C-alpha positions as CSV (number, residue, x, y, z in Angstrom):
1,M,-0.7,-2.7,3.3
2,N,2.9,-1.5,4.3
3,W,2.8,0.7,7.2
4,K,4.7,3.7,9.0
5,L,4.6,3.9,12.5
6,T,6.1,7.2,14.4
7,L,6.5,6.0,18.0
8,A,7.2,8.3,21.0
9,Y,8.3,6.6,24.2
10,D,9.8,6.5,28.0
11,G,12.4,4.0,28.0
12,T,12.9,3.5,31.7
13,D,11.0,0.1,32.4
14,F,11.8,-1.4,28.9
15,H,14.4,-3.6,28.2
16,G,15.3,-1.4,24.8
17,W,13.5,-1.9,21.3
18,Q,14.4,-5.6,20.0
19,V,12.2,-8.2,20.8
20,Q,13.6,-10.4,23.8
21,P,12.3,-13.7,25.8
22,E,10.3,-12.9,29.2
23,K,11.5,-9.1,28.8
24,P,9.4,-5.7,28.1
25,T,10.4,-4.3,25.0
26,I,9.1,-1.9,23.2
27,Q,9.2,-4.1,20.0
28,G,7.6,-6.9,21.7
29,H,4.7,-4.5,23.5
30,L,4.2,-3.3,19.6
31,A,4.1,-6.7,18.5
32,E,1.1,-7.6,20.7
33,A,-0.7,-4.8,20.5
34,I,-0.9,-5.1,16.7
35,R,-2.0,-8.8,17.4
36,R,-4.7,-8.1,19.4
37,V,-5.7,-5.0,17.1
38,T,-5.6,-6.8,14.0
39,G,-5.2,-10.4,14.5
40,A,-2.1,-10.2,12.5
41,V,1.4,-11.7,13.8
42,V,4.3,-9.6,12.9
43,L,7.3,-8.4,14.2
44,P,7.4,-4.4,13.3
45,Q,10.6,-3.4,12.0
46,G,12.4,-0.3,13.7
47,S,14.4,2.3,12.3
48,G,17.2,1.1,14.9
49,R,17.6,-0.7,17.8
50,T,17.2,1.7,21.2
51,D,19.3,0.2,24.3
52,A,17.6,-0.2,27.8
53,G,16.5,2.7,29.2
54,V,16.8,4.9,26.2
55,H,13.8,7.0,24.9
56,A,12.3,8.3,21.5
57,L,10.4,11.0,20.8
58,G,10.5,9.8,17.0
59,Q,11.3,6.3,16.2
60,V,9.9,5.1,13.5
61,A,8.9,1.2,12.7
62,S,7.4,-0.4,9.7
63,C,5.2,-3.5,8.9
64,E,2.7,-5.1,6.6
65,L,-0.9,-5.6,7.7
66,P,-4.1,-7.3,6.5
67,G,-7.0,-5.5,5.2
68,N,-7.6,-1.4,4.8
69,I,-7.7,0.2,8.0
70,P,-8.4,3.6,8.3
71,P,-5.0,4.9,9.7
72,A,-6.9,7.6,12.2
73,S,-8.4,4.0,13.7
74,L,-5.6,2.0,13.6
75,Q,-3.8,4.8,15.8
76,R,-6.2,5.1,18.4
77,A,-6.5,1.1,18.7
78,L,-3.1,0.7,19.0
79,N,-2.6,3.3,22.0
80,R,-5.6,1.9,23.6
81,S,-3.6,-1.6,23.4
82,L,-0.3,0.0,24.2
83,P,1.1,0.7,27.7
84,S,1.0,4.1,28.7
85,P,4.8,4.7,28.1
86,I,4.8,3.8,24.5
87,R,2.1,6.2,22.5
88,I,1.6,6.4,18.0
89,L,2.1,9.9,17.3
90,S,1.0,8.8,13.5
91,A,0.4,5.7,11.0
92,E,0.3,6.2,7.7
93,P,0.2,4.0,4.7
94,A,4.0,3.8,3.0
95,A,5.3,2.6,-0.1
96,P,5.2,-1.8,-0.6
97,D,8.7,-1.6,-0.6
98,F,9.5,1.1,2.6
99,H,11.6,-0.2,4.9
100,A,12.1,1.7,8.7
101,R,15.6,0.5,9.2
102,H,16.8,0.2,5.4
103,A,15.5,3.6,4.1
104,V,16.7,5.7,6.9
105,I,19.0,8.8,5.4
106,A,19.5,10.6,8.9
107,K,18.9,10.1,12.7
108,T,19.2,13.0,14.9
109,Y,19.9,12.1,19.1
110,E,19.9,14.4,21.7
111,Y,21.7,13.6,25.2
112,R,20.2,15.6,28.4
113,L,21.9,16.8,31.2
114,F,21.0,18.5,34.3
115,R,23.2,21.3,35.4
116,G,20.9,22.4,38.0
117,E,21.7,22.1,42.0
118,L,18.5,19.9,42.8
119,C,17.3,17.3,40.0
120,P,13.7,17.4,40.0
121,P,12.0,13.9,40.5
122,W,9.9,14.2,37.5
123,L,13.0,15.0,35.0
124,A,15.1,12.4,37.1
125,R,14.1,9.8,34.6
126,Y,15.2,11.4,31.3
127,V,18.4,13.6,32.4
128,Y,21.9,13.0,33.7
129,A,22.1,15.2,36.6
130,L,25.6,16.5,37.5
131,N,26.5,19.7,38.9
132,W,30.3,19.5,39.2
133,P,32.4,22.0,37.0
134,L,32.8,21.8,33.2
135,D,34.7,23.9,31.0
136,L,31.6,24.3,28.5
137,A,34.2,26.1,25.9
138,A,36.5,23.3,25.5
139,M,33.7,20.9,25.1
140,Q,31.8,23.3,22.2
141,A,35.1,23.1,20.8
142,A,35.4,19.6,20.7
143,A,31.8,18.4,19.1
144,P,32.4,19.6,15.8
145,Q,35.7,17.6,15.4
146,V,33.6,14.0,15.2
147,E,31.2,15.8,12.3
148,G,32.6,14.7,8.4
149,E,33.2,10.6,7.9
150,H,34.9,8.8,10.4
151,D,35.6,5.2,11.8
152,F,34.0,5.5,15.0
153,T,35.2,2.2,16.3
154,S,36.8,4.2,19.7
155,F,32.9,5.3,20.2
156,A,31.6,1.7,19.9
157,A,30.4,-0.9,22.5
158,N,33.2,-2.9,23.5
159,D,32.1,-6.1,22.8
160,P,33.7,-8.9,24.1
161,D,31.9,-11.4,21.8
162,L,32.2,-9.6,18.2
163,T,31.7,-12.7,16.2
164,A,27.9,-13.5,17.7
165,R,27.0,-9.9,17.4
166,R,28.5,-9.8,13.4
167,A,25.3,-10.1,11.6
168,A,23.7,-7.6,14.4
169,I,26.0,-5.3,14.0
170,H,26.0,-5.3,10.0
171,E,22.6,-4.1,10.2
172,E,23.6,-1.6,12.9
173,E,22.2,2.2,11.8
174,G,24.0,3.4,9.1
175,G,25.3,0.0,7.3
176,P,28.1,-2.4,7.9
177,G,31.4,-1.5,9.3
178,N,31.6,1.1,11.8
179,V,32.5,4.0,9.1
180,R,29.5,6.6,9.9
181,R,29.0,10.0,8.6
182,I,27.8,12.8,11.1
183,F,26.6,16.4,10.0
184,R,26.0,18.0,13.2
185,S,27.6,17.7,16.4
186,E,27.1,20.6,19.2
187,F,26.3,21.4,22.6
188,L,23.2,23.9,23.5
189,F,21.7,25.1,26.5
190,R,17.8,24.6,26.7
191,E,16.1,26.9,30.1
192,D,13.9,24.6,32.0
193,P,11.6,25.9,34.8
194,S,13.5,23.3,37.4
195,G,17.0,24.4,36.0
196,A,19.3,24.9,33.0
197,V,19.6,21.4,30.8
198,L,22.4,21.3,28.4
199,V,22.1,19.5,25.9
200,Y,23.9,17.8,23.2
201,R,22.4,17.1,19.7
202,V,24.2,15.0,16.9
203,R,22.7,14.3,13.6
204,G,24.4,11.6,10.9
205,T,23.6,8.6,8.5
206,G,23.5,6.0,12.0
207,F,25.1,5.3,14.7
208,L,26.7,2.5,16.4
209,H,26.2,0.6,19.8
210,H,26.8,2.9,22.6
211,M,28.0,5.2,20.0
212,V,26.3,8.6,21.2
213,R,26.5,7.6,25.0
214,N,30.1,7.4,24.2
215,L,30.8,10.4,22.6
216,V,29.0,12.3,25.5
217,G,31.4,10.6,28.1
218,T,34.0,11.7,25.9
219,F,33.1,15.4,26.0
220,L,32.1,15.2,29.4
221,D,36.2,14.1,30.1
222,I,36.8,17.0,28.4
223,G,34.9,19.4,30.1
224,R,36.4,17.8,33.5
225,G,40.0,18.3,32.0
226,H,41.0,15.1,31.9
227,I,41.1,15.0,28.1
228,A,42.2,17.5,25.6
229,P,39.4,18.8,23.4
230,E,42.4,18.6,20.2
231,A,42.7,14.8,21.2
232,I,39.3,14.0,19.4
233,P,41.1,13.1,16.1
234,A,43.8,10.8,17.8
235,I,40.9,9.2,19.5
236,L,39.4,8.4,16.3
237,A,42.7,7.4,14.6
238,A,43.2,5.0,17.6
239,R,40.3,2.7,16.6
240,T,40.0,1.2,20.4
241,R,37.1,1.6,22.7
242,T,40.2,2.2,25.5
243,A,41.1,5.2,23.9
244,A,37.6,7.2,24.0
245,G,35.9,8.0,27.6
246,A,33.1,6.2,29.4
247,T,30.1,5.6,28.7
248,A,27.5,8.1,29.8
249,P,24.0,6.3,31.2
250,A,21.1,5.7,29.7
251,R,18.3,7.6,30.5
252,G,19.6,10.6,29.3
253,L,19.2,9.6,25.4
254,F,16.6,10.3,23.0
255,L,15.9,9.2,19.4
256,E,14.7,13.1,18.4
257,S,14.4,12.1,15.1
258,V,14.0,9.6,11.7
259,E,14.7,11.3,8.3
260,Y,13.6,9.6,4.8
261,N,13.2,11.0,1.3
262,P,10.0,13.0,1.0
263,E,8.7,9.9,-1.2
264,R,9.2,8.0,1.7
């Protein structure tokens, strides 16, 4: 039976989603939990590869498992076998041809910036705390300029060994090449008891390696006055990583949700 698993995780202490030798990863822990619960040796396929330190509120994975396990029982058993920072939110049978990555039609990420004077320790793992002045109006004006279909090479990770990663790049979120479609890109404030949190939300067909973090870093440079808001089209057109801003830290990034066609 093919399964669709929806997960949430605190990525702080993991080396990202993808399994790596001798390193704790989300995919590795999930595969081991499945082995302990069902006896099946499988490598669950995620909707995308979150980086080391990146969190998820709604990551999706798919895998085939033997037998006819009640969904609630599978969810409970996996959660008992997984470390506490990883939780299965739901386990449900899926169509035989469902694949968590190939069937994606849209994803939403959010990046959280703590804007208070003193970031409390219980938030520190989940936000980028910065209290220097920012021109929020300039950032809000710049964010929608990446909406639509563009070549996002300027916002992709600068890979010194592109040949070695070419196969993986062709499996990155949204298909081969560096063209992606962004449906929505915006900044909004979310009040928190400990202080205001500025959130960048972006929804699109898929995202390149480090793309969201590089977008955030560029918008922060705009907020600090280092880059003009109207420079975004020129940065996109340049198609070189050096045209954009720095990479924001992983700890503020969350994979918020993954969307599929209703029949999936």
